[in-house]
N, C-alpha and C positions, 0 to 999 in steps of 0.2 A: 418637735420632740416633746412638747408639753404633755401630750397624752401618754407617751412612753414613760416619762418621768413619774407621772401619777400612777401608772400601772406598776412601775418599779417600787414606789413607796408602799403600795398596797401589798405587793408580794413580800417585801421585807418586813412589813408590819405583821403579816400573818405568819411568816416563816423567817424569824431572825436567823441570819446566817453570818458566819465569819466573812471578813472582807474578801479573802481569797476565793470564796465561792460566789460572791455577788456578781463578778464579771461573767461567770459561767451561766448564772441565771439570766443576765441580760442577753447573753449570746443565745440562750434557749428561747427567750421571748422573741428575739429577732428571727430565729428559726421558725417560730410560730407565725411570723408574718410572711417569710419567704417561702415556706412550705406550701401554703395555698396557691401561691403564684406558680411554683413548680408543678404541683399536682393539677392545678387548673389547666395549665398549658398541656400537660400530658393527657389528661382526661379529654380535653377538647379535641386534640389531634387524633387520638386513638378511637374516639367515639363518633366523631363527625366527618373524618376523612378516611375512607376505607383503606387507602394505601398504607396509612400508619398503623392500622390494625395488624397487618402482617409484619411491618417493620417497626415494632414498638420500641426497639432500642434506639432507632433514629429519633423517634418522638421524644424519648427520654433525654436525649442530648439537647434538643431544643428547650425542653422544660427545665433541664438543669441550668442552662445558660440564663434563662429568665430569672430563675430563683437566685442564682449566684449574683447577678447584678443587683437585685434588691438587697440581698444579704450584705454585699460589700458596702453599699451606701449606708445602710442602717448600722452595721457594725463599726464602720469607720467613725461615724458621727456620734453614736450613742454608746455602744458597748465599750469601745476602746477610747472614746472621748478625744478624737483627733480632728474634729471639725467636719464640715460638709464638703470641703474642697476635694474634687476628684483628683487623685494622684495616680498617674499611669504606672509608675514603678511599683507602687504598693499594690495596685490592682493586678498587675502581672504576677506578683508573688501570690496574691490571693487566688488568682485563676490557676496558677501552677499547682497549688495545694488542692484546689477543688477538682482540677483535671485528674490528678493522681487518685483522689477519692472516687471520681466518676469511673475511672478504669476499673477499680476494684468493685464498685457497685454494679457496673454493667456486666461484669463476669458473673457476679452473684445473681443479678437479675435474670440473666439468661439461664443459669442453672435452676433457679427457683421456678421459672415459668416453663422452660422447654424440657428440662430433665425431670423435675419433681411435679410438674403440671399444677403449680399453684396459680390461683387467680392473680392476674398481673397487678391489680390495685392493692391487694393485700401484701404482696411482695414489695411493692413500691413503698408503702407506708413503713414496713419493717426496715427497709434499707435507708429511708430518709432518717429514721430515728437513730440508726447506727452511725450515719454520717455526721451527725451533730457532734458526737464525742471526738471523732477523728479530726474533723475540721477545727473544732475549738482548740484542741491541743496544738495542732500544727500552726494555726494562725496566731495563737498567743505567742508561740515561740519565735516565729519568723516574720510574719506579715506585719503585725501591729506591735511588735516589740518596741518599747521606748528606748531611744538612745540616751544613755546616762553619761 
């Protein structure tokens, strides 16, 4: 996590923020790590395997799961400072929130691509950006809430 800590110091030096916003910035940095995983899986499946070109929503589920695992591990250990130990109960909460978000995103993805005829990669980028705010709020409140 040393590299992430250095990145965090640079960001907060360039952009001093109140403490309550610093966790969101960390969450966004983790999103910047998990997003290429998600996007890379999606891109690889839909561009290299013809079946996934037609069934892009299935490819999106696989991509989502890959990105979610990476995001959970980094968020647990760095964003919310709860160590690197994998905790199934907490991961299930994280997954429930992300599955809720995935359902919403899948519906929007379908509408953007099949109804509005947007290019799938543009729609995916937009929806990934939207999901950061939704997931941060819900995960802060439920998954990574500290017991006082």
